[in-house]
C-alpha positions in Angstrom: 20.9 23.0 23.0 21.6 24.1 20.1 23.0 27.8 19.7 20.0 29.9 17.7 22.7 32.7 16.6 22.6 34.5 13.6 24.0 32.2 10.3 25.4 34.2 8.3 25.7 32.5 4.8 28.3 35.3 3.4 30.7 34.0 5.1 29.9 30.3 5.5 31.8 27.5 3.3 30.6 25.8 0.3 28.4 28.3 -0.1 27.9 28.8 -3.8 25.1 30.2 -4.7 25.2 31.4 -8.7 26.0 27.7 -9.0 23.1 26.0 -7.8 20.7 28.8 -9.2 22.7 27.3 -13.1 21.4 23.8 -11.4 18.3 24.5 -10.4 17.7 26.1 -14.1 19.3 22.9 -16.3 16.5 20.8 -13.8 14.1 22.9 -14.8 15.3 22.6 -18.9 15.5 18.8 -18.6 12.3 18.2 -17.0 10.3 20.4 -19.0 11.5 18.9 -22.5 11.7 16.0 -21.8 8.8 16.1 -20.5 7.2 17.7 -23.4 8.6 14.5 -25.4 7.6 12.3 -23.2 4.0 14.2 -23.7 4.8 13.8 -27.9 5.4 10.2 -27.9 2.4 9.5 -25.8 0.5 11.6 -28.3 2.0 10.3 -31.3 1.0 6.5 -29.4 -2.9 7.9 -28.8 -3.2 8.8 -33.1 -1.6 5.3 -34.0 -3.4 2.6 -31.8 -6.1 4.6 -31.6 -6.6 6.7 -35.0 -4.9 4.3 -37.1 -2.9 6.7 -38.4 1.0 5.0 -38.1 1.8 7.1 -40.8 1.6 10.3 -39.1 2.3 9.0 -35.5 6.0 7.6 -36.7 6.4 10.9 -38.1 5.6 12.4 -34.8 8.3 10.1 -32.9 11.1 11.7 -35.2 10.1 15.5 -35.5 9.7 15.6 -31.7 12.9 13.3 -30.7 14.7 16.3 -33.4 13.0 18.8 -31.3 13.7 17.7 -28.1 17.8 16.8 -28.7 17.7 20.3 -30.4 16.2 21.6 -27.1 18.8 19.8 -25.1 21.5 21.3 -27.0 20.4 24.3 -27.0 18.6 25.4 -24.3 15.5 26.2 -26.2 12.5 25.4 -25.0 9.7 27.0 -27.2 9.9 24.5 -29.8 9.3 21.8 -27.9 5.9 23.6 -26.3 4.9 23.9 -30.2 5.8 20.7 -31.0 3.2 19.3 -28.3 0.4 21.8 -29.5 1.3 20.6 -33.1 0.7 17.1 -32.0 -2.6 17.7 -29.9 -3.8 19.4 -33.2 -2.6 15.9 -35.3 -4.3 14.2 -32.6 -7.3 16.0 -33.1 -7.6 16.2 -37.3 -6.7 12.2 -37.1 -8.9 11.3 -35.0 -11.8 13.0 -37.2 -13.2 15.3 -34.8 
């Protein structure tokens, strides 16, 4: 049977909690900024295909890509979220409702 003694993480080899936390933070940042970028692309496609405003859709693609690149390089998350909100407002205005 396995020994069920007390596990001591402080003395374990390879236990690098700060590195794990930093990697988790980078992963969450990647998911948030990447997910916001995908949402912007989908909203741009909706504006172009449903409302027929392809120039506005192209502008959203370009601006969203710049915002996502800025977010990936600088670590900023808020501009990506704001860009999704602006894309939603553009979709509402372009659809006429």
